[in-house]
TORKOL-4160 file (C-alpha; in steps of 0.2 Angstrom, whole numbers, padded with zeros to 4 digits, m for minus):
359
<pt num="1" X="m0069" Y="0321" Z="m0385"/>
<pt num="2" X="m0068" Y="0303" Z="m0390"/>
<pt num="3" X="m0085" Y="0295" Z="m0388"/>
<pt num="4" X="m0093" Y="0278" Z="m0391"/>
<pt num="5" X="m0111" Y="0272" Z="m0390"/>
<pt num="6" X="m0118" Y="0255" Z="m0383"/>
<pt num="7" X="m0135" Y="0251" Z="m0389"/>
<pt num="8" X="m0142" Y="0257" Z="m0406"/>
<pt num="9" X="m0161" Y="0256" Z="m0403"/>
<pt num="10" X="m0175" Y="0268" Z="m0401"/>
<pt num="11" X="m0167" Y="0282" Z="m0391"/>
<pt num="12" X="m0150" Y="0280" Z="m0398"/>
<pt num="13" X="m0153" Y="0293" Z="m0412"/>
<pt num="14" X="m0154" Y="0306" Z="m0398"/>
<pt num="15" X="m0137" Y="0301" Z="m0391"/>
<pt num="16" X="m0129" Y="0302" Z="m0408"/>
<pt num="17" X="m0137" Y="0319" Z="m0412"/>
<pt num="18" X="m0131" Y="0325" Z="m0395"/>
<pt num="19" X="m0113" Y="0319" Z="m0398"/>
<pt num="20" X="m0112" Y="0327" Z="m0415"/>
<pt num="21" X="m0119" Y="0343" Z="m0410"/>
<pt num="22" X="m0106" Y="0344" Z="m0396"/>
<pt num="23" X="m0092" Y="0340" Z="m0409"/>
<pt num="24" X="m0088" Y="0323" Z="m0401"/>
<pt num="25" X="m0077" Y="0311" Z="m0411"/>
<pt num="26" X="m0087" Y="0295" Z="m0413"/>
<pt num="27" X="m0074" Y="0282" Z="m0411"/>
<pt num="28" X="m0086" Y="0266" Z="m0410"/>
<pt num="29" X="m0103" Y="0260" Z="m0409"/>
<pt num="30" X="m0110" Y="0243" Z="m0402"/>
<pt num="31" X="m0125" Y="0233" Z="m0404"/>
<pt num="32" X="m0129" Y="0214" Z="m0405"/>
<pt num="33" X="m0139" Y="0218" Z="m0421"/>
<pt num="34" X="m0126" Y="0224" Z="m0434"/>
<pt num="35" X="m0139" Y="0232" Z="m0445"/>
<pt num="36" X="m0144" Y="0244" Z="m0431"/>
<pt num="37" X="m0127" Y="0251" Z="m0430"/>
<pt num="38" X="m0126" Y="0255" Z="m0449"/>
<pt num="39" X="m0143" Y="0263" Z="m0448"/>
<pt num="40" X="m0140" Y="0274" Z="m0433"/>
<pt num="41" X="m0124" Y="0281" Z="m0442"/>
<pt num="42" X="m0131" Y="0283" Z="m0459"/>
<pt num="43" X="m0147" Y="0291" Z="m0452"/>
<pt num="44" X="m0137" Y="0304" Z="m0443"/>
<pt num="45" X="m0126" Y="0308" Z="m0458"/>
<pt num="46" X="m0110" Y="0298" Z="m0451"/>
<pt num="47" X="m0102" Y="0288" Z="m0465"/>
<pt num="48" X="m0095" Y="0272" Z="m0459"/>
<pt num="49" X="m0080" Y="0275" Z="m0469"/>
<pt num="50" X="m0075" Y="0289" Z="m0456"/>
<pt num="51" X="m0066" Y="0276" Z="m0445"/>
<pt num="52" X="m0081" Y="0273" Z="m0434"/>
<pt num="53" X="m0078" Y="0255" Z="m0428"/>
<pt num="54" X="m0093" Y="0243" Z="m0425"/>
<pt num="55" X="m0094" Y="0230" Z="m0412"/>
<pt num="56" X="m0106" Y="0217" Z="m0406"/>
<pt num="57" X="m0097" Y="0214" Z="m0390"/>
<pt num="58" X="m0095" Y="0230" Z="m0379"/>
<pt num="59" X="m0081" Y="0222" Z="m0369"/>
<pt num="60" X="m0070" Y="0220" Z="m0384"/>
<pt num="61" X="m0075" Y="0238" Z="m0389"/>
<pt num="62" X="m0069" Y="0246" Z="m0372"/>
<pt num="63" X="m0053" Y="0235" Z="m0372"/>
<pt num="64" X="m0048" Y="0240" Z="m0390"/>
<pt num="65" X="m0051" Y="0258" Z="m0390"/>
<pt num="66" X="m0046" Y="0274" Z="m0381"/>
<pt num="67" X="m0063" Y="0281" Z="m0376"/>
<pt num="68" X="m0066" Y="0296" Z="m0364"/>
<pt num="69" X="m0085" Y="0295" Z="m0364"/>
<pt num="70" X="m0098" Y="0281" Z="m0367"/>
<pt num="71" X="m0117" Y="0282" Z="m0367"/>
<pt num="72" X="m0127" Y="0267" Z="m0363"/>
<pt num="73" X="m0143" Y="0265" Z="m0372"/>
<pt num="74" X="m0147" Y="0246" Z="m0371"/>
<pt num="75" X="m0161" Y="0237" Z="m0363"/>
<pt num="76" X="m0163" Y="0243" Z="m0345"/>
<pt num="77" X="m0158" Y="0227" Z="m0337"/>
<pt num="78" X="m0140" Y="0227" Z="m0342"/>
<pt num="79" X="m0137" Y="0246" Z="m0339"/>
<pt num="80" X="m0128" Y="0242" Z="m0323"/>
<pt num="81" X="m0117" Y="0228" Z="m0329"/>
<pt num="82" X="m0111" Y="0238" Z="m0344"/>
<pt num="83" X="m0108" Y="0254" Z="m0334"/>
<pt num="84" X="m0098" Y="0245" Z="m0321"/>
<pt num="85" X="m0087" Y="0237" Z="m0334"/>
<pt num="86" X="m0084" Y="0254" Z="m0342"/>
<pt num="87" X="m0081" Y="0263" Z="m0325"/>
<pt num="88" X="m0068" Y="0249" Z="m0321"/>
<pt num="89" X="m0059" Y="0254" Z="m0337"/>
<pt num="90" X="m0059" Y="0272" Z="m0331"/>
<pt num="91" X="m0072" Y="0277" Z="m0344"/>
<pt num="92" X="m0084" Y="0291" Z="m0340"/>
<pt num="93" X="m0102" Y="0286" Z="m0344"/>
<pt num="94" X="m0119" Y="0293" Z="m0348"/>
<pt num="95" X="m0132" Y="0280" Z="m0343"/>
<pt num="96" X="m0150" Y="0280" Z="m0351"/>
<pt num="97" X="m0164" Y="0279" Z="m0338"/>
<pt num="98" X="m0166" Y="0270" Z="m0327"/>
<pt num="99" X="m0148" Y="0269" Z="m0321"/>
<pt num="100" X="m0151" Y="0252" Z="m0315"/>
<pt num="101" X="m0165" Y="0240" Z="m0309"/>
<pt num="102" X="m0160" Y="0238" Z="m0291"/>
<pt num="103" X="m0154" Y="0249" Z="m0277"/>
<pt num="104" X="m0139" Y="0238" Z="m0275"/>
<pt num="105" X="m0133" Y="0240" Z="m0293"/>
<pt num="106" X="m0136" Y="0259" Z="m0291"/>
<pt num="107" X="m0125" Y="0259" Z="m0275"/>
<pt num="108" X="m0111" Y="0249" Z="m0284"/>
<pt num="109" X="m0111" Y="0262" Z="m0299"/>
<pt num="110" X="m0109" Y="0276" Z="m0286"/>
<pt num="111" X="m0096" Y="0268" Z="m0276"/>
<pt num="112" X="m0085" Y="0262" Z="m0290"/>
<pt num="113" X="m0086" Y="0278" Z="m0300"/>
<pt num="114" X="m0080" Y="0287" Z="m0284"/>
<pt num="115" X="m0066" Y="0275" Z="m0282"/>
<pt num="116" X="m0060" Y="0277" Z="m0300"/>
<pt num="117" X="m0063" Y="0295" Z="m0301"/>
<pt num="118" X="m0075" Y="0293" Z="m0316"/>
<pt num="119" X="m0090" Y="0304" Z="m0320"/>
<pt num="120" X="m0107" Y="0296" Z="m0321"/>
<pt num="121" X="m0122" Y="0305" Z="m0328"/>
<pt num="122" X="m0140" Y="0298" Z="m0327"/>
<pt num="123" X="m0149" Y="0302" Z="m0343"/>
<pt num="124" X="m0163" Y="0313" Z="m0335"/>
<pt num="125" X="m0162" Y="0325" Z="m0349"/>
<pt num="126" X="m0179" Y="0334" Z="m0345"/>
<pt num="127" X="m0170" Y="0343" Z="m0331"/>
<pt num="128" X="m0163" Y="0354" Z="m0345"/>
<pt num="129" X="m0180" Y="0359" Z="m0352"/>
<pt num="130" X="m0181" Y="0378" Z="m0353"/>
<pt num="131" X="m0197" Y="0377" Z="m0342"/>
<pt num="132" X="m0190" Y="0365" Z="m0330"/>
<pt num="133" X="m0174" Y="0376" Z="m0328"/>
<pt num="134" X="m0185" Y="0391" Z="m0324"/>
<pt num="135" X="m0195" Y="0382" Z="m0311"/>
<pt num="136" X="m0179" Y="0375" Z="m0303"/>
<pt num="137" X="m0172" Y="0393" Z="m0302"/>
<pt num="138" X="m0188" Y="0399" Z="m0293"/>
<pt num="139" X="m0187" Y="0384" Z="m0281"/>
<pt num="140" X="m0168" Y="0389" Z="m0277"/>
<pt num="141" X="m0173" Y="0407" Z="m0275"/>
<pt num="142" X="m0186" Y="0401" Z="m0262"/>
<pt num="143" X="m0200" Y="0410" Z="m0272"/>
<pt num="144" X="m0213" Y="0398" Z="m0267"/>
<pt num="145" X="m0210" Y="0400" Z="m0248"/>
<pt num="146" X="m0216" Y="0385" Z="m0239"/>
<pt num="147" X="m0220" Y="0371" Z="m0251"/>
<pt num="148" X="m0237" Y="0363" Z="m0249"/>
<pt num="149" X="m0239" Y="0349" Z="m0261"/>
<pt num="150" X="m0236" Y="0344" Z="m0279"/>
<pt num="151" X="m0240" Y="0331" Z="m0293"/>
<pt num="152" X="m0233" Y="0323" Z="m0308"/>
<pt num="153" X="m0245" Y="0316" Z="m0321"/>
<pt num="154" X="m0238" Y="0306" Z="m0335"/>
<pt num="155" X="m0252" Y="0301" Z="m0346"/>
<pt num="156" X="m0246" Y="0293" Z="m0362"/>
<pt num="157" X="m0250" Y="0279" Z="m0374"/>
<pt num="158" X="m0240" Y="0263" Z="m0379"/>
<pt num="159" X="m0249" Y="0250" Z="m0389"/>
<pt num="160" X="m0244" Y="0232" Z="m0393"/>
<pt num="161" X="m0234" Y="0237" Z="m0408"/>
<pt num="162" X="m0222" Y="0247" Z="m0397"/>
<pt num="163" X="m0219" Y="0232" Z="m0386"/>
<pt num="164" X="m0217" Y="0219" Z="m0400"/>
<pt num="165" X="m0203" Y="0229" Z="m0407"/>
<pt num="166" X="m0192" Y="0223" Z="m0393"/>
<pt num="167" X="m0195" Y="0207" Z="m0382"/>
<pt num="168" X="m0187" Y="0215" Z="m0367"/>
<pt num="169" X="m0200" Y="0228" Z="m0365"/>
<pt num="170" X="m0212" Y="0226" Z="m0351"/>
<pt num="171" X="m0202" Y="0212" Z="m0342"/>
<pt num="172" X="m0197" Y="0213" Z="m0324"/>
<pt num="173" X="m0179" Y="0208" Z="m0327"/>
<pt num="174" X="m0175" Y="0220" Z="m0342"/>
<pt num="175" X="m0188" Y="0235" Z="m0341"/>
<pt num="176" X="m0201" Y="0236" Z="m0328"/>
<pt num="177" X="m0217" Y="0244" Z="m0332"/>
<pt num="178" X="m0224" Y="0261" Z="m0336"/>
<pt num="179" X="m0217" Y="0269" Z="m0321"/>
<pt num="180" X="m0199" Y="0263" Z="m0324"/>
<pt num="181" X="m0199" Y="0266" Z="m0343"/>
<pt num="182" X="m0210" Y="0280" Z="m0347"/>
<pt num="183" X="m0213" Y="0289" Z="m0331"/>
<pt num="184" X="m0196" Y="0290" Z="m0323"/>
<pt num="185" X="m0192" Y="0307" Z="m0330"/>
<pt num="186" X="m0207" Y="0315" Z="m0322"/>
<pt num="187" X="m0204" Y="0306" Z="m0305"/>
<pt num="188" X="m0186" Y="0312" Z="m0306"/>
<pt num="189" X="m0192" Y="0330" Z="m0308"/>
<pt num="190" X="m0205" Y="0329" Z="m0294"/>
<pt num="191" X="m0192" Y="0322" Z="m0281"/>
<pt num="192" X="m0179" Y="0335" Z="m0287"/>
<pt num="193" X="m0190" Y="0350" Z="m0285"/>
<pt num="194" X="m0196" Y="0345" Z="m0268"/>
<pt num="195" X="m0179" Y="0343" Z="m0260"/>
<pt num="196" X="m0174" Y="0325" Z="m0264"/>
<pt num="197" X="m0177" Y="0319" Z="m0246"/>
<pt num="198" X="m0192" Y="0307" Z="m0246"/>
<pt num="199" X="m0199" Y="0300" Z="m0230"/>
<pt num="200" X="m0212" Y="0288" Z="m0236"/>
<pt num="201" X="m0221" Y="0281" Z="m0252"/>
<pt num="202" X="m0237" Y="0272" Z="m0253"/>
<pt num="203" X="m0241" Y="0266" Z="m0270"/>
<pt num="204" X="m0253" Y="0255" Z="m0280"/>
<pt num="205" X="m0250" Y="0248" Z="m0298"/>
<pt num="206" X="m0261" Y="0238" Z="m0310"/>
<pt num="207" X="m0260" Y="0229" Z="m0327"/>
<pt num="208" X="m0276" Y="0235" Z="m0335"/>
<pt num="209" X="m0274" Y="0233" Z="m0354"/>
<pt num="210" X="m0257" Y="0226" Z="m0358"/>
<pt num="211" X="m0259" Y="0208" Z="m0352"/>
<pt num="212" X="m0246" Y="0202" Z="m0364"/>
<pt num="213" X="m0233" Y="0210" Z="m0352"/>
<pt num="214" X="m0226" Y="0206" Z="m0335"/>
<pt num="215" X="m0226" Y="0223" Z="m0328"/>
<pt num="216" X="m0239" Y="0237" Z="m0324"/>
<pt num="217" X="m0247" Y="0249" Z="m0336"/>
<pt num="218" X="m0253" Y="0261" Z="m0323"/>
<pt num="219" X="m0246" Y="0266" Z="m0306"/>
<pt num="220" X="m0251" Y="0279" Z="m0293"/>
<pt num="221" X="m0243" Y="0284" Z="m0277"/>
<pt num="222" X="m0243" Y="0297" Z="m0263"/>
<pt num="223" X="m0226" Y="0303" Z="m0257"/>
<pt num="224" X="m0222" Y="0311" Z="m0240"/>
<pt num="225" X="m0206" Y="0322" Z="m0241"/>
<pt num="226" X="m0195" Y="0326" Z="m0226"/>
<pt num="227" X="m0198" Y="0345" Z="m0228"/>
<pt num="228" X="m0217" Y="0342" Z="m0224"/>
<pt num="229" X="m0223" Y="0343" Z="m0242"/>
<pt num="230" X="m0234" Y="0329" Z="m0250"/>
<pt num="231" X="m0236" Y="0324" Z="m0268"/>
<pt num="232" X="m0245" Y="0312" Z="m0279"/>
<pt num="233" X="m0238" Y="0302" Z="m0294"/>
<pt num="234" X="m0249" Y="0296" Z="m0309"/>
<pt num="235" X="m0240" Y="0286" Z="m0323"/>
<pt num="236" X="m0248" Y="0276" Z="m0336"/>
<pt num="237" X="m0247" Y="0270" Z="m0354"/>
<pt num="238" X="m0266" Y="0268" Z="m0355"/>
<pt num="239" X="m0271" Y="0284" Z="m0362"/>
<pt num="240" X="m0282" Y="0283" Z="m0378"/>
<pt num="241" X="m0278" Y="0286" Z="m0392"/>
<pt num="242" X="m0261" Y="0294" Z="m0390"/>
<pt num="243" X="m0249" Y="0303" Z="m0378"/>
<pt num="244" X="m0259" Y="0316" Z="m0368"/>
<pt num="245" X="m0247" Y="0325" Z="m0356"/>
<pt num="246" X="m0233" Y="0325" Z="m0344"/>
<pt num="247" X="m0237" Y="0338" Z="m0332"/>
<pt num="248" X="m0229" Y="0344" Z="m0316"/>
<pt num="249" X="m0237" Y="0354" Z="m0302"/>
<pt num="250" X="m0229" Y="0364" Z="m0288"/>
<pt num="251" X="m0239" Y="0373" Z="m0275"/>
<pt num="252" X="m0232" Y="0384" Z="m0262"/>
<pt num="253" X="m0237" Y="0398" Z="m0250"/>
<pt num="254" X="m0232" Y="0411" Z="m0262"/>
<pt num="255" X="m0233" Y="0403" Z="m0279"/>
<pt num="256" X="m0241" Y="0391" Z="m0291"/>
<pt num="257" X="m0233" Y="0383" Z="m0306"/>
<pt num="258" X="m0239" Y="0371" Z="m0319"/>
<pt num="259" X="m0227" Y="0364" Z="m0331"/>
<pt num="260" X="m0236" Y="0355" Z="m0345"/>
<pt num="261" X="m0235" Y="0349" Z="m0363"/>
<pt num="262" X="m0231" Y="0331" Z="m0369"/>
<pt num="263" X="m0214" Y="0331" Z="m0359"/>
<pt num="264" X="m0214" Y="0345" Z="m0346"/>
<pt num="265" X="m0209" Y="0358" Z="m0360"/>
<pt num="266" X="m0222" Y="0371" Z="m0358"/>
<pt num="267" X="m0227" Y="0384" Z="m0344"/>
<pt num="268" X="m0245" Y="0383" Z="m0342"/>
<pt num="269" X="m0247" Y="0392" Z="m0326"/>
<pt num="270" X="m0234" Y="0404" Z="m0317"/>
<pt num="271" X="m0240" Y="0414" Z="m0303"/>
<pt num="272" X="m0230" Y="0422" Z="m0289"/>
<pt num="273" X="m0234" Y="0434" Z="m0275"/>
<pt num="274" X="m0218" Y="0444" Z="m0279"/>
<pt num="275" X="m0221" Y="0446" Z="m0298"/>
<pt num="276" X="m0206" Y="0451" Z="m0308"/>
<pt num="277" X="m0204" Y="0457" Z="m0326"/>
<pt num="278" X="m0197" Y="0440" Z="m0330"/>
<pt num="279" X="m0212" Y="0431" Z="m0324"/>
<pt num="280" X="m0223" Y="0440" Z="m0337"/>
<pt num="281" X="m0210" Y="0433" Z="m0350"/>
<pt num="282" X="m0212" Y="0415" Z="m0343"/>
<pt num="283" X="m0231" Y="0414" Z="m0344"/>
<pt num="284" X="m0236" Y="0404" Z="m0359"/>
<pt num="285" X="m0218" Y="0398" Z="m0363"/>
<pt num="286" X="m0218" Y="0384" Z="m0375"/>
<pt num="287" X="m0202" Y="0374" Z="m0380"/>
<pt num="288" X="m0204" Y="0366" Z="m0397"/>
<pt num="289" X="m0199" Y="0347" Z="m0397"/>
<pt num="290" X="m0199" Y="0335" Z="m0411"/>
<pt num="291" X="m0204" Y="0320" Z="m0400"/>
<pt num="292" X="m0207" Y="0316" Z="m0381"/>
<pt num="293" X="m0189" Y="0314" Z="m0378"/>
<pt num="294" X="m0187" Y="0333" Z="m0379"/>
<pt num="295" X="m0171" Y="0343" Z="m0383"/>
<pt num="296" X="m0162" Y="0339" Z="m0367"/>
<pt num="297" X="m0149" Y="0326" Z="m0373"/>
<pt num="298" X="m0139" Y="0340" Z="m0382"/>
<pt num="299" X="m0138" Y="0350" Z="m0365"/>
<pt num="300" X="m0134" Y="0334" Z="m0355"/>
<pt num="301" X="m0120" Y="0329" Z="m0366"/>
<pt num="302" X="m0113" Y="0347" Z="m0366"/>
<pt num="303" X="m0113" Y="0347" Z="m0347"/>
<pt num="304" X="m0105" Y="0330" Z="m0346"/>
<pt num="305" X="m0091" Y="0336" Z="m0357"/>
<pt num="306" X="m0088" Y="0351" Z="m0346"/>
<pt num="307" X="m0089" Y="0340" Z="m0331"/>
<pt num="308" X="m0075" Y="0329" Z="m0337"/>
<pt num="309" X="m0064" Y="0344" Z="m0344"/>
<pt num="310" X="m0066" Y="0354" Z="m0328"/>
<pt num="311" X="m0066" Y="0339" Z="m0316"/>
<pt num="312" X="m0083" Y="0343" Z="m0308"/>
<pt num="313" X="m0099" Y="0333" Z="m0304"/>
<pt num="314" X="m0111" Y="0332" Z="m0319"/>
<pt num="315" X="m0127" Y="0342" Z="m0317"/>
<pt num="316" X="m0137" Y="0326" Z="m0317"/>
<pt num="317" X="m0126" Y="0314" Z="m0307"/>
<pt num="318" X="m0127" Y="0295" Z="m0302"/>
<pt num="319" X="m0135" Y="0300" Z="m0286"/>
<pt num="320" X="m0150" Y="0308" Z="m0296"/>
<pt num="321" X="m0151" Y="0291" Z="m0305"/>
<pt num="322" X="m0151" Y="0282" Z="m0289"/>
<pt num="323" X="m0165" Y="0293" Z="m0282"/>
<pt num="324" X="m0177" Y="0291" Z="m0296"/>
<pt num="325" X="m0174" Y="0272" Z="m0296"/>
<pt num="326" X="m0177" Y="0271" Z="m0277"/>
<pt num="327" X="m0194" Y="0281" Z="m0279"/>
<pt num="328" X="m0200" Y="0268" Z="m0292"/>
<pt num="329" X="m0194" Y="0253" Z="m0282"/>
<pt num="330" X="m0203" Y="0260" Z="m0267"/>
<pt num="331" X="m0219" Y="0261" Z="m0276"/>
<pt num="332" X="m0217" Y="0243" Z="m0282"/>
<pt num="333" X="m0213" Y="0237" Z="m0265"/>
<pt num="334" X="m0228" Y="0246" Z="m0258"/>
<pt num="335" X="m0239" Y="0237" Z="m0271"/>
<pt num="336" X="m0231" Y="0220" Z="m0266"/>
<pt num="337" X="m0233" Y="0222" Z="m0248"/>
<pt num="338" X="m0249" Y="0233" Z="m0247"/>
<pt num="339" X="m0240" Y="0244" Z="m0235"/>
<pt num="340" X="m0232" Y="0261" Z="m0235"/>
<pt num="341" X="m0213" Y="0260" Z="m0238"/>
<pt num="342" X="m0201" Y="0271" Z="m0228"/>
<pt num="343" X="m0185" Y="0277" Z="m0237"/>
<pt num="344" X="m0171" Y="0274" Z="m0239"/>
<pt num="345" X="m0174" Y="0256" Z="m0246"/>
<pt num="346" X="m0159" Y="0245" Z="m0247"/>
<pt num="347" X="m0163" Y="0228" Z="m0254"/>
<pt num="348" X="m0177" Y="0229" Z="m0267"/>
<pt num="349" X="m0176" Y="0226" Z="m0286"/>
<pt num="350" X="m0188" Y="0225" Z="m0300"/>
<pt num="351" X="m0187" Y="0206" Z="m0302"/>
<pt num="352" X="m0194" Y="0205" Z="m0285"/>
<pt num="353" X="m0211" Y="0209" Z="m0293"/>
<pt num="354" X="m0210" Y="0194" Z="m0304"/>
<pt num="355" X="m0228" Y="0186" Z="m0305"/>
<pt num="356" X="m0237" Y="0201" Z="m0297"/>
<pt num="357" X="m0250" Y="0201" Z="m0311"/>
<pt num="358" X="m0250" Y="0183" Z="m0316"/>
<pt num="359" X="m0268" Y="0178" Z="m0318"/>
């Protein structure tokens, strides 16, 4: 499969590794900083001489090459613009989180991709974590019975050095805050596990320690799902001195599960009324990861390849990307208005939060 990458920053190495593991043919890479392109290829053992073209203009890249799949790993604020240009050309896309920074742009991506018959996958790779897959299986088998409540805790650390690496980080136009950048994976998992349909969100956000940013460094919310369950969200980059955990809880009438680790990769608690032999194997499961991004990119790329070849929906499609964005924008809107927000929301974007934490 002919593949290209747009954006060669911090997360790009996971994309290149996933492409190589799945035997994609890397046709081209693009970044406005030429040195980053060379670095991402060399670091992954891809010699530039092997006909991998390099571009600083993604529009030129997509017009000059026959590409089946592109992954977009730029700053968040231009994800939608690039995705729409690729889709217009009939190119399938994997879009790093968040898929877009507004509900309107999410809907445009969905609509255009359906019109063009193009596959879009939102890069929520933690859905492929072994522990998460086991939890999802239990949900689909209705082993919890009636769901009571749940929670996601993303308790991480990001210091000033992290933000000064790229000036777009922590801005409303290009990034958003801790919820949009660091916590979106956990928020995606919470909504997915509880049936996707959300009735109402009430949230509060603050900028406690990162006063050199525009956006929040901590956010908390209460979520009311249409199936009657409730849940809480806690997301922050204020944990001293390093990443602590990304933990997902699901509580039901007949089961309790806690998925922990630094990126929802371990089973800490696994209890069901109808215990099986497999349950005993699941207890204490730990999936080794080299970083907080986990191992899911490889599986997500493999799934996207199969989706294209077999003309089916990707496992993590554009609707999943939209749903995660909507949750965070609902929290932001609640912070801005001081009121609970009913879903769906239609007209809110991250830039609407401009000035929220100005002193």
